[in-house]
C-alpha atoms as one frame of an Amber mdcrd trajectory, in Angstrom:
protein
 -45.349 -94.370  25.747 -46.392 -96.898  23.131 -43.883 -95.911  20.473 -40.743
 -98.055  21.048 -38.490 -95.361  19.568 -39.943 -92.750  21.922 -39.475 -95.101
  24.850 -35.845 -95.663  23.912 -35.146 -91.959  23.546 -36.861 -91.220  26.847
 -34.617 -93.688  28.671 -31.551 -92.068  27.114 -32.802 -88.567  27.989 -33.399
 -89.486  31.622 -29.979 -91.098  31.806 -28.165 -87.973  30.676 -30.362 -85.652
  32.716 -29.042 -87.598  35.700 -25.412 -87.816  34.518 -24.620 -85.209  31.797
 -21.818 -86.273  29.464 -18.906 -85.785  29.544 -18.495 -85.381  33.276 -16.331
 -82.254  33.152 -17.114 -79.246  35.360 -18.363 -76.028  33.735 -15.020 -74.246
  34.149 -12.984 -76.999  32.474 -11.806 -76.183  28.958 -10.156 -78.239  26.182
  -7.785 -75.333  25.524  -4.292 -76.797  25.206  -5.519 -80.294  24.299  -3.897
 -80.199  20.880  -4.999 -83.673  19.783  -8.653 -83.015  20.640  -8.646 -79.642
  18.894  -6.944 -81.188  15.847  -9.850 -83.624  15.483 -12.447 -80.873  15.982
 -10.827 -78.479  13.499 -12.760 -78.554  10.224  -9.498 -77.889   8.371  -8.359
 -81.447   9.209 -11.032 -83.501   7.381 -11.498 -80.867   4.662  -7.804 -81.093
   3.763  -7.871 -84.893   3.896 -10.717 -84.927   1.402  -9.751 -82.015  -0.868
  -6.105 -81.101  -0.181  -7.208 -77.512   0.283  -7.106 -75.082   3.201 -10.509
 -73.895   4.420 -11.446 -70.580   6.049 -13.216 -71.920   9.146 -14.319 -68.475
  10.331 -17.214 -68.612   7.850 -18.389 -72.096   8.851 -21.624 -73.062  10.565
 -21.082 -76.106  12.779 -23.619 -78.436  14.374 -22.709 -80.307  17.553 -25.345
 -83.074  17.412 -25.679 -84.591  20.861 -23.616 -81.811  22.429 -23.988 -83.033
  26.026 -22.811 -80.466  28.548 -21.039 -78.385  25.895 -17.459 -79.541  26.299
 -17.213 -80.608  22.650 -19.078 -77.457  21.587 -16.396 -75.399  23.318 -13.700
 -77.486  21.619 -15.338 -76.794  18.247 -15.437 -73.072  19.000 -11.772 -72.974
  20.030 -10.606 -75.097  17.080 -12.632 -73.092  14.536 -12.313 -69.412  15.532
 -15.211 -67.302  14.287 -17.429 -70.245  13.328 -21.065 -70.318  14.431 -21.743
 -73.235  16.799 -25.201 -74.812  17.114 -25.671 -77.506  19.741 -28.594 -79.903
  20.151 -29.218 -82.571  22.764 -32.102 -84.616  24.149 -31.248 -83.663  27.717
 -32.418 -80.208  28.758 -30.138 -80.442  31.808 -27.168 -80.926  29.473 -28.296
 -78.037  27.258 -28.439 -75.690  30.262 -24.908 -76.730  31.240 -23.695 -76.165
  27.664 -25.061 -72.613  27.713 -23.400 -71.962  31.072 -20.075 -73.306  29.809
 -20.085 -71.066  26.748 -21.072 -68.069  28.842 -18.297 -68.854  31.335 -15.690
 -68.820  28.549 -17.150 -65.811  26.736 -18.238 -67.652  23.586 -21.089 -65.610
  22.120 -21.480 -67.102  18.630 -23.302 -70.235  19.848 -26.856 -71.383  20.386
 -28.374 -74.532  21.897 -31.651 -76.395  21.443 -33.263 -79.315  23.267 -33.861
 -81.610  20.287 -33.241 -85.180  19.214 -31.046 -85.817  16.181 -34.135 -86.826
  14.222 -35.578 -83.344  14.892 -32.534 -81.417  13.639 -34.147 -80.611  10.235
 -36.742 -78.555  12.136 -34.019 -75.940  12.786 -34.202 -74.938   9.117 -30.404
 -74.637   8.906 -27.605 -76.216   6.870 -24.128 -76.928   8.184 -20.568 -76.983
   6.882 -19.573 -79.450   9.581 -21.547 -81.768  11.817 -19.941 -83.268  14.894
 -21.912 -86.250  16.229 -19.575 -87.610  18.874 -20.442 -90.499  21.238 -24.093
 -90.473  20.118 -24.858 -92.693  17.124 -24.332 -95.976  18.978 -27.208 -94.977
  21.295 -29.903 -93.896  18.836 -32.798 -96.349  18.344 -32.560 -96.097  14.526
 -29.071 -95.440  13.115 -30.265 -95.122   9.517 -32.894 -92.532  10.444 -30.379
 -90.523  12.481 -27.822 -90.482   9.667 -30.441 -89.513   7.082 -31.565 -86.641
   9.311 -27.998 -85.334   9.576 -27.355 -85.886   5.872 -30.386 -83.749   5.039
 -28.911 -80.678   6.784 -25.314 -81.121   5.580 -24.198 -78.633   2.926 -23.049
 -80.123  -0.412 -19.347 -79.760   0.472 -19.981 -80.320   4.183 -18.387 -83.012
   6.331 -19.972 -85.159   9.030 -18.045 -86.766  11.857 -19.661 -89.660  13.683
 -18.635 -92.711  15.644 -19.990 -96.090  16.663 -19.021 -98.430  19.458 -16.910
-101.324  18.205 -18.678-104.651  18.602 -15.346-106.441  18.936 -13.415-104.073
  21.208 -16.319-103.407  23.564 -17.737-106.920  23.592 -17.085-107.488  27.293
 -19.161-104.449  28.254 -22.003-105.610  26.028 -21.944-108.942  27.889 -22.032
-107.047  31.174 -25.015-105.010  29.988 -26.855-108.201  29.043 -26.147-109.621
  32.492 -27.465-106.522  34.221 -30.558-106.514  31.998 -31.248-110.076  33.151
 -30.885-108.827  36.731 -33.470-106.088  36.063 -31.003-103.237  36.633 -31.785
-101.559  33.299 -35.576-101.815  33.287 -35.716 -98.090  34.019 -33.179 -95.288
  34.394 -30.475 -96.708  36.719 -30.210 -94.996  40.093 -27.788 -95.287  42.990
 -29.222 -98.674  43.974 -28.754-100.206  40.528 -25.236 -98.769  40.262 -24.327
-100.201  43.652 -25.633-103.676  42.720 -23.703-103.640  39.431 -20.449-102.603
  41.113 -20.900-105.112  43.939 -21.469-107.864  41.382 -18.291-107.149  39.424
 -16.194-106.648  42.559 -17.406-109.945  44.009 -16.174-111.916  40.971 -12.804
-113.636  41.040 -10.109-111.545  39.386  -9.585-114.098  36.617 -13.250-114.179
  35.586 -13.170-112.590  32.086 -16.080-110.226  32.720 -14.103-108.675  35.566
 -10.594-108.865  34.145 -11.698-107.381  30.819 -13.862-104.517  32.117 -12.906
-103.467  35.635 -10.644-100.536  36.494 -10.253 -98.066  39.331 -12.394 -95.430
  37.589 -15.490 -97.333  38.704 -14.747 -96.386  42.300 -14.852 -93.118  44.206
 -16.472 -89.832  43.202 -16.892 -90.703  39.509 -18.348 -94.178  40.101 -21.934
 -93.317  39.151 -21.166 -91.713  35.779 -18.530 -94.271  34.789 -20.721 -97.203
  35.770 -23.775 -95.889  33.933 -21.871 -95.069  30.723 -20.290 -98.522  30.612
 -22.104-101.241  32.551 -25.613 -99.722  32.484 -25.651 -97.599  29.327 -29.170
 -97.407  27.909 -29.363 -98.006  24.172 -25.716 -99.024  23.807 -24.995-101.107
  20.713 -21.933-102.496  18.974 -21.078-102.260  15.271 -18.518-103.571  12.800
 -16.884-101.861   9.834 -19.343-103.550   7.415 -22.204-102.234   9.571 -20.739
 -98.732   9.316 -20.361 -98.811   5.529 -23.853-100.267   5.099 -25.329 -97.456
   7.208 -23.482 -94.803   5.194 -24.749 -96.312   1.950 -28.334 -96.315   3.219
 -28.020 -92.654   4.228 -26.410 -91.741   0.861 -23.156 -90.712   2.510 -19.611
 -91.315   1.294 -16.823 -92.501   3.589 -13.876 -90.086   3.750 -11.513 -91.411
   6.412 -11.219 -92.797   9.889 -10.578 -89.918  12.283  -7.467 -91.652  13.659
  -6.561 -93.017  10.237  -2.890 -93.626  10.998  -3.869 -96.102  13.726  -5.826
 -98.265  11.253  -2.839 -99.209   9.093  -3.101-102.926   8.347   0.600-103.094
   7.444   1.542-102.139  10.999   0.134-105.448  12.278   2.742-107.555  10.483
   6.170-108.286  11.978   7.929-107.498   8.722   5.801-105.492   6.251   8.558
-105.853   3.652   8.294-109.656   3.647   4.604-110.497   3.752   3.194-113.988
   3.119   2.436-114.548  -0.584  -1.335-114.090  -0.174  -0.875-110.661   1.367
   1.790-109.578  -1.097  -0.612-110.326  -3.950  -3.905-109.102  -2.539  -3.241
-106.375   0.003  -2.429-103.537  -2.458  -5.786-103.999  -4.230  -8.079-104.370
  -1.240 -10.825-101.721  -0.961 -10.703 -99.514   2.117 -13.738-101.197   3.718
 -12.091-104.618   3.481  -8.777-103.341   4.854 -10.487-101.721   7.833 -12.593
-104.802   8.515  -9.522-107.037   8.408  -7.817-104.686  10.837 -10.660-104.828
  13.382 -10.782-108.619  13.107  -7.057-108.934  13.741  -6.659-106.123  16.246
  -9.857-104.733  17.794  -8.017-102.005  19.689 -10.306 -99.051  19.067 -13.386
 -98.495  21.228 -14.841 -96.217  18.572 -15.274 -96.663  14.844 -14.618 -92.943
  14.449 -15.170 -91.667  10.907 -15.626 -88.677   8.607 -18.083 -88.783   5.725
 -19.899 -86.461   3.308 -22.149 -86.278   0.290 -20.979 -88.575  -2.548 -18.952
 -87.127  -5.389 -18.101 -83.830  -3.678 -14.365 -84.378  -3.140 -11.939 -82.328
  -5.208  -9.671 -84.214  -7.577  -5.992 -83.855  -6.687  -2.625 -85.537  -7.021
  -1.124 -86.526  -3.644   2.251 -84.954  -2.785   3.963 -88.345  -3.033   3.314
 -88.144  -6.797   4.314 -84.512  -7.342   6.998 -83.558  -9.811   9.860 -81.178
  -8.866   8.071 -78.262 -10.541   5.042 -78.904  -8.332   7.166 -78.680  -5.206
   8.869 -75.538  -6.436   5.450 -73.891  -6.701   3.997 -75.241  -3.469   3.075
 -73.436  -0.253   3.517 -75.040   3.179   1.091 -74.404   6.044   1.581 -75.572
   9.587  -1.565 -77.171  10.953  -3.303 -74.480  13.066  -3.336 -76.693  16.158
   0.471 -76.804  16.114   0.897 -73.096  15.552   0.934 -72.127  19.226   3.387
 -70.291  21.454   3.938 -73.416  23.549   4.921 -75.579  20.593   7.130 -72.822
  19.183   8.944 -72.379  22.488   9.596 -76.111  22.671  10.862 -76.078  19.093
  13.270 -73.203  19.787  14.518 -74.937  22.945  15.295 -78.105  20.961  17.082
 -76.073  18.280  19.188 -74.279  20.868  20.007 -77.530  22.671  20.642 -79.275
  19.351  18.245 -82.048  20.322  15.504 -83.680  18.208  12.102 -82.006  18.244
   9.303 -84.484  19.023   6.463 -82.999  17.015   4.219 -86.027  17.608   3.947
 -85.349  21.349   1.439 -82.594  20.562  -0.739 -84.776  18.342  -0.303 -88.099
  20.090  -3.718 -89.364  18.965  -2.358 -89.886  15.441   0.479 -92.300  16.020
   1.957 -94.694  18.529   5.420 -94.042  17.135   7.291 -90.832  17.964   7.908
 -88.471  15.055  11.085 -86.462  15.662  12.770 -83.770  13.612  16.554 -83.365
  13.642  17.515 -79.968  15.110  18.765 -78.522  11.803  15.562 -79.508  10.011
  13.524 -78.145  12.914  15.386 -74.838  12.552  14.587 -74.837   8.858  10.842
 -75.143   9.600  10.751 -72.443  12.294   9.248 -69.769   9.949   6.085 -71.888
   9.649   5.153 -70.696  13.139   4.920 -67.182  11.692   2.799 -68.128   8.693
   2.616 -70.134   5.464   5.900 -70.397   3.536   6.820 -71.226  -0.065   8.716
 -74.500  -0.292  11.608 -72.697  -1.972  11.884 -70.305   0.979  12.499 -73.330
   3.203  15.044 -74.608   0.687  16.906 -71.289   0.840  16.849 -71.377   4.647
  18.224 -74.930   4.672  21.095 -73.863   2.412  22.017 -71.189   4.956  21.704
 -73.483   7.952  23.495 -76.432   6.363  25.692 -75.092   3.544  27.905 -78.197
   3.429  27.025 -81.839   2.961  27.699 -83.476   6.367  29.476 -86.495   4.844
  31.384 -85.176   1.817  31.771 -81.570   3.047  30.936 -80.524  -0.477  28.679
 -77.452  -0.858  24.986 -78.326  -0.530  23.247 -77.713  -3.839  19.724 -76.368
  -4.262  18.701 -79.722  -5.719  20.015 -81.570  -2.656  18.297 -79.138  -0.292
  15.009 -79.435  -2.185  15.235 -83.217  -1.993  15.719 -83.065   1.775  12.840
 -80.621   2.209  10.560 -82.806   0.067  11.396 -85.866   2.155  10.665 -83.987
   5.380   7.422 -82.384   4.227   6.100 -85.613   2.721   6.589 -87.465   6.001
   4.965 -84.650   8.018   2.054 -84.246   5.599   1.136 -87.901   6.101   0.071
 -86.936   9.641  -1.195 -83.483   8.571   1.393 -81.792  10.778   1.896 -79.665
   7.673  -0.582 -78.963   4.876   0.626 -78.541   1.300  -1.026 -76.259  -1.209
  -0.201 -75.813  -4.893  -0.039 -72.541  -6.700  -2.087 -72.337  -9.884   1.028
 -72.703 -12.034   1.846 -76.147 -10.600   0.561 -79.452 -11.946  -0.367 -80.972
  -8.580  -4.079 -80.090  -8.816  -6.333 -81.246 -11.619
């Protein structure tokens, strides 16, 4: 082929025909992986952007670069009733995706062997586009994003991710080494994989290329796939936060949030956030989000992926965040438990903690959001138990708290409705920051413009 883009795509296609991604067997399901389903649930980014609850059963979802269908299945499980459309360069991967959906009885899905640039040829528009572990491989990032933007509905949301130039730098050095050795001239086979592994293993343990990249996953039955997708990954490229924002601007897309937004908090990098150096005290509150994220990656390049949500500019609803609500807003608010927490397993654990009078670690089910445990005292956990049955008015939780804890634990004075409301507000505000709960205003409140 004379077209360099076609040549690049062909190398990528051959690579994933040989080793479909991810390397999970057909009968493996993401069911029960609460953190993964949380990310793949359209309710999550839609609420972040609009502070509204979405009916996902009416959504049409594109899994762009669906691989062997594992993420497509996750999207189907996380968004019950939604139509799933998967596309991938690799026909081998597409066949596996169809088999996976058939195995798990998912009928509302279809798959096409297409590149991302060819997605507009489907003649469809999508409420949500999942483009996971793909964009760092495409020959032309701007063209790929523009193609996806063109099929995104006005209120739709796109999830994409890019390899971090800083976090993954050692692997990029390894790839350059193996290119010099001729191991990536064509689609790597068993011989090239063996040479790459032998090279790394032969290095002294303190050589940075080995100490920074090697682990036991590059040995045994998974060696081929792990080696190819790290040391010999065709088309792999690294990006920075400024690169990401520049690409979104070129594609006329608006940044919404990092997918793991709580793990990009610049304040968490300082020993004492309450006593910052003068420069940071003065400037940090006014820094734009792009600058804050870029500073974070420069200080602490911990994330392999620059994982983001975006959408068409100017489509977000205007709202007042709960931290700024007035008491009347709270009195007219409805509380929803995030759907990925509303399971029998989580409820049983909650009831066990209530009965044992032990704290309920709600963060264990959504561990991807925080490195710090989030625990609920048993009495507060008991107060929130009705959320596992359905959405509840805030004042219903206040009334339940008054029954559970009628006396103030210190003064032994009767707990007033105002005191109970204050405690409920504090609890819900802290949980809403992680989207463990979702807060919705009734029309009579002032929390929505």
